[in-house]
N, C-alpha and C positions, 0 to 999 in steps of 0.2 A: 565260374570263374577258378572252381576247386582245380581242376587238370590242367590249368596254362604255365608250365615250363617250372623254374625252379622256385623253391619256398623263397620269402622274404628276406628271411633267417633262418633258422635251423627248427627243425622238427624237436629238438631237446626243449623241455618246459624254460621259463622264463621264472622264477619266485622271486616277485618284488612287486609291490604296493601300498600306496598310502593308504592308515590307517590313522588319524587321528592325530596327526604329523609324525609317525614313524611309519620306517618299513616292516609291513608285515610279510611270512613266505603264504605264496598262492603261486598256484602255476597258470600260467598260459600257452596256449599254442594254439597250433593250424586249425581254425576252426571254429573255435570260443566267440561266443557272442561277449562285447566289452564297450566301457563309455571310453573315448577317446577326445581327447583337450586338443586341438591344433591354433596353436597361437593363442588371439585374443578372442578367441570363438568359445562360446561356451561350449561344455562336454555333450557330446553328441554318440548316438548310440551305433555301432559297428559289428563289421565281421573281421577277424582275422581268416585273410584269404591268401593263396598262390597269386605272386604277382605276376603279370604277364612276362612271356618268354620275351628274353635280354633286356629286361628292363631291373637295372643294377639297384643294388642298396646304397644307400648315401654311405661315405667311410667315415670310418671312426664313430658310426652310432650304431646301440642297439637299439632294435625297431622290429616291428612288426609292420607290414603292410594292409593297409584298414579298409574295407569298403562301407561307406557309410550308406546306411540308411536312409530312403526319402528325397536324398539328394543323386547329384550325377558325380560326385567328387569320390577319389581314392586317394589316401595318401601314407608314404612312411612315416610311423608317428612311432617316439621315442618311449621305449618300455615303462619308463617313470611318469607317460604321459596317458598309461591307460590301467583301466580297472575293468572288474567284472563285473560283469552286465547287472546277473540277478543280484550279487550282495549289493548291490549300490543303488538299486534301481527306483526303491523310494525316495531315497535321498537328492538323487538329480532331479525326479519329477519335484520336488518340491521347490528344487533352487531354481528352476530353469521352468518359463512360461511363454507361449507365442505357438499360432498357428502350425508354425513347420515343426516346430520341436513335436507338437505334441502327436504331428502327421508319420514323424519319424518313428516314434515308440507303438502306435499304434499298426505297421509295418513290420517293425519286432514282433510286434504280439500275433498279427497274421502270420508273420512267417512261422511261426513258434506251433501256433494250432497247423498249418500244414504238415509241420513234419511230426506232429505228434505220431508216434505209435510206427512210423518209417522208419528201417532200416536203413538208411543211405546216408552220402555225405551228402550235408543240408549246401544248398544255394541260395541266396541273397535274392528274391524278388524284386525286378527293377524292370524299366522303362526300357533301359540297353543294355545288354551284354557285352562282355569280349569276345570275336566271333574267332579273331587273329591276329597275328603281328606280321608285317613283311620278315625279312630275316634284317640284320644288324641293328644297332641301336639307336641309327636315326631314323628308324622306321614309323611309318602313323598307324594309328589306331583306328581300326574298321568296326564298327557297330552294327549290329542287326538287332531288329525289335525280336522281342517278344510276343507269342500271341495273345496274351491278356493283356498287355498295354501297349499306348503306344510311342511313338519317339517323338520327344519334348522338342527337338532341336534337328530337323531334317538332315541339316548339314553336318557330316561327320567329321567336315576341318575343323568345325569350330566347340567341341568338345570342350568343357572345361575343367582340365585336371589339374590338382593340388602336388601329386606325387610325391616329390622330396622338398618341398619348398613347405616349413612350418613357420615360420618366421613374417611378421607384417611387411611387405616391400617399403622400401626406403619413401619418406615422403619430402625428403629434402635433398638437394647436392651435396651437400657437406653428410646427411646419413648415407648417400648412395657412393663417395668415395672412401669411405673406412671399410665397405665390404667388397671393392672394387680395386683392381688394378690399375693404375693410371701409368699414362706415357704419353710424355709432351710430343707433338708432331713439329715437323718443321714450321708451320706456319705458326705457332703460338697456341693455335687449339688444342682442346685437352677431349684425345679420344680416351672413351673409355670402355672396357669390354669384362664380362663378366668373369672373376677369378676361377669362381666354380661354375659354370654353365650347365644348366640344368637340361638342354635342349636333347642330349643323349638320353634323356628320362623321360620324355616328353613327346606330345604328338606333333612338335613343329619342327622342321629344319631350316635351319636362320639363312637368312637372303645374303651372298656372299658380295652385296652392294652395300656399300659405306654409308650407314646410315646419321643424319645431323636432327637435332632437334632444338626447339628456338620455345621457349616458355617454358619456367619450373614449377607454374601455381599447382594450385589445389590439383587439377586434373594432369599436367603434364609430369609432374612428378613423379606419380602412380603409374603414366605409360610409359615415362623413362624405363623404371625400375623394371617393368615387365618386359618392355625390349631388350634390357640386359639378361634379364635373367631367363629368356629362352635364348641366346647365343652371339644376339646381334654385339655389333659393333659400332658405339651411338659417339658422336661427338656433340656437346651440349653448349647451348648459350642462356643467358636470362639475362633481361635487360634490367633489373635490381642485384647486383652482385652481392647487397650485405644482408637480404631479405634470405641469399639463401648458404651464408657462412661463408664461402668460397671464392677465391680470387679468379674472377674471369676476364682475363686479357685478353679478349676475341670481341668480335662484330659479328653480325649475321650475314654480312658478304664473305667472310671467311668460311666461315661453317657451309654455305651454299658451295664454294667457290671450291671444297676441298672433298664434299661428299656426291654423293651420284646421287641420294632422294635426301631432301631436309622437309621433315615435318616442322610445323606449327600452331600453335594453341593460346591465344592471348586474348585479352578478356573483352573487345566489342569492338565494331567497323575503325573506329579512332586509331586505337593501336593496331589493329592489324595491317591498316594501311602505312600508316608510318614504320611500322617492322618493314615494311617492300619498300617504299619511295624516297624515309628518310635518310638520311648522311649512313654512309657504309649498311645503307640496307641490303635486301635481298636480291633487289635487281643488279646490285653492283658487282655482286658473285654469280648473276647467271649466265652461263653459257649455251652453246647450241646443243642440247641431250641433258642437261643439267634438271633435275624435277622437284618440283614443289608443291609440296599437302597441304594446306590450310584448314587443318581442324578447330577452329574457331569459329560461335556460332553468332552471326551476322547475317544482315539481310543480303537479299541478291544482288544488288545494283553494286553494293560492294563489291563479292566475288565476284562476279560478271569483269568490274574493272580491273581488280588485280589479274586475274586471267588472264586479259587482253595486253596486259603488258611484261608479263612472264613470256605468253607465247611471243610478242613481237622479238623480243631476243632471241626466240630460237629454244626457248626451254618448253618443259611440258607442263602442265596443270591439273591437280585435283580438288575437289572443296574435300573436305569430310568430316564434318561435323559429328559430335558423340553426343548420344543421350546415358546420362547418368549421373552422377553422383561421383563426390573423394572416394568414397567405400569402393563400389563398382569400379573405379580407376586404378583401385589400389590391389582389388583381384583380379584384374582382368577379363570383368565380365562386362566391357560397354556395349554399346550397339552403333556400329560406323554405318552412317547415310553419306553415302559417295556419291561424286557427279561429277565428268569432265572427261580426261583420256580414259577411256578402258584399258588402254594397253600398262599404262602405269598401275589404273588401280590394279591390275595382275601382277604387276612387279610388287606390290607391296604386300599381296597377300600374307607371307610370314610374318608381318609386323601389323595388319589387320589381324591376325589369329591370336598373337602377343596379348595385344591390350585388350582384343574385344571378344565377346563369345558367337557375337555373328556380324553382319555387313548387309547391305544393300546397297545394289549401283540402281541411280535413277536415272540417269540418262545424261542431257547436256548442263551445263554449267549454269547455277543457280537454283535447280530443283531441289537439292541437298538441302541448300540455306533455307527455300521455302518451307518443307517439310520438318524440317529441325523447329525451328520459330513455332509452325504449330502444336508439334509435339511439347513444345515447354509452354504454349500457352492453354494446353488445356493441362499439364502438370501445373503452373502457377495457379490457374483458376481452381482447381479441385483444392490444393494448399489452401486458399483462402475461404472456400467454404467451410473445408474442414475446421477452423480457427473458427470459422464465426459460429457453427453449430455446437462447439466447448465451450463458448463465451454466452450464447443463447441456455445451452444447460446450466451453466454456473447463476447466471442470472433468472433464474425460472425456478433454483433449486434444486437442481435435478445431479445427479453424482457425475462429473465427465469420464472417472475412472469407468462406471458403468456403462456411459454412453461407446464408449472405446471398445468394453466386453462387448455388448452389443453389436456393433460393427463388425466386428473380428469375425463374427459368426455367421454373416451374413455378405452377401453379394458383392460387398465393397472391400471385402476382406486383402488385404495387400501388405506386404512388408512397406512398402511406402507411407501408408494409410499409419501403421503401427506405430511405426521408426517418428513421424512427425508428429503424431500424438504423445509419445513418449519424451519428445523433445518438450511438449507445452508441458504437460502435467509435471515433469521433474525441474522445470526450468530450468535447461539446459540450452542454449542456441550455440553453442559451437558449431561454426560453419563447414558443412557437406555440400550444401551449393547457397552460394551467398545469395542473403536477398538483395541486392543491388543489382544483380544479373538479370536475377528473375523477372525482375519488373523489368530491366532492358529489354529483353526477350518478350515481355506482353506489350511493351511501346512498338517494338519495330513489326510485332504480327498484325498490332491494332493498323499499323500504316500501311501493312501489304492487304488488308481487308480493303483499305479505303483506295490503293491503287486498283483493285478489280471490282470496288465497289460493291463490298461485303458487308453486310453488317457483322459486326464482333462486341456484341452490348455484352456479355458475361464478360468476356474481358477485359472490354473497357472497365468495367463497376472495378474488377480485380484489381486493375491496374492503379485505379483510385485510391486502392485499400496501401496497396504496398506502397503508393507513394507516401501517405499519410505514414506507413512504418518507417520509411526514411526520413523524414520529417523528425520521428523520436530517436533519430542516432541509432538504428539498427540495421544501416544498409551493411557492415560489415559482421553481422552475425546469419545464423543460416535462415532459408526464406521462411521457415516454420516460425521466425519471430515475426512475422506479420499477425501475431495472436494480440501481439501488442499494443496495435494499431486498432483494436478492440474495446480495449481496456484502460483506454487513455480519453 
């Protein structure tokens, strides 16, 4: 990346860093290895590099463009959030743990070993490197793999970039409205557009279609935030105004009637049906050509029924449930499973790029619902097994932390495993994926198996454990609270 376009700020050194709470003089310049602090994420090793051509620096910020080791992320980082790598290496290694962090540090050390003794402009080894950009600020990145490492995501349209965003996406309507321009439409619906869109800095050209979104829960709020950040104009509605702390004097029918494509993300089959078929519901706003995309995790029968009534009014329908949790929703890293109208799937391209790292088109309506239930069945069963293992370790006098350390060094190592075990060890069950919803998905997956006479004994056993956890008032906690079903 070293020679691609203009520098991110200036080649003049910036003399500042933290030291014991006070600022101390130190030079930072192009090519330096640094620790970069991005939002709530821990300090991460990276290198100050030239940004790609035509990538504008955020206005009013003294910053450098940093390529992070061990990830696909680049970001503009404020100067005060940067520290020299070597001077703070021991400090950072002491306070940060985890397999991914260690892999990033190892990547830095490997980079230094390769560069030692070579008189050249250093370039970070990575699985993907910027090959070039089209002219103009809205151009998309194109990636070319190096000979040494494979590309992790073969579709160039779904690479994730942090770029100019250094804050956590808003997670409720009230928080969103503080950062965005609000303008009242004649219909009474609220149309929201990002006050300072990052689309000009990113790899996404937002659609010119008007987007609607129904449902601002754990998943929906993050999705909407990312749509807005990438330049989409979004009209929102939520069925519980008090929850979002905003006046929502509008209906699903109004949103659908004023938008070209309306997305919905609600909790279960009943909520999905009520949203479409209820008073002032989606169906009342459907006209020929109007598009409806249901992102809820429901059963195939429910989504098929909804598709039929939407299409019967001349509308177009796509199901697009998402695999992920609240954090992945906030980060724009969901996996989208779509089925139904292929043309509508293509029309949703920029929206899916904004909210997810990749998407799959699975054919006819119902296929995405089935696949989503299978994915969540596996995840829910795995979570119950993790909890079972930790409790067995405890009652047999083994260290739960040691068990986690061993698992993290083996073939089961994953972010999911580490995060959920940490929840249990810390007794922190703040919901990232509600326990009641994973139990709902297990129940629907078991019914899917019954419908085709296929046994699901592991899912059935896990479902009973989650039902026990619900009886212990754990429904509104994270799915990792299934642990409590084993200790009561």
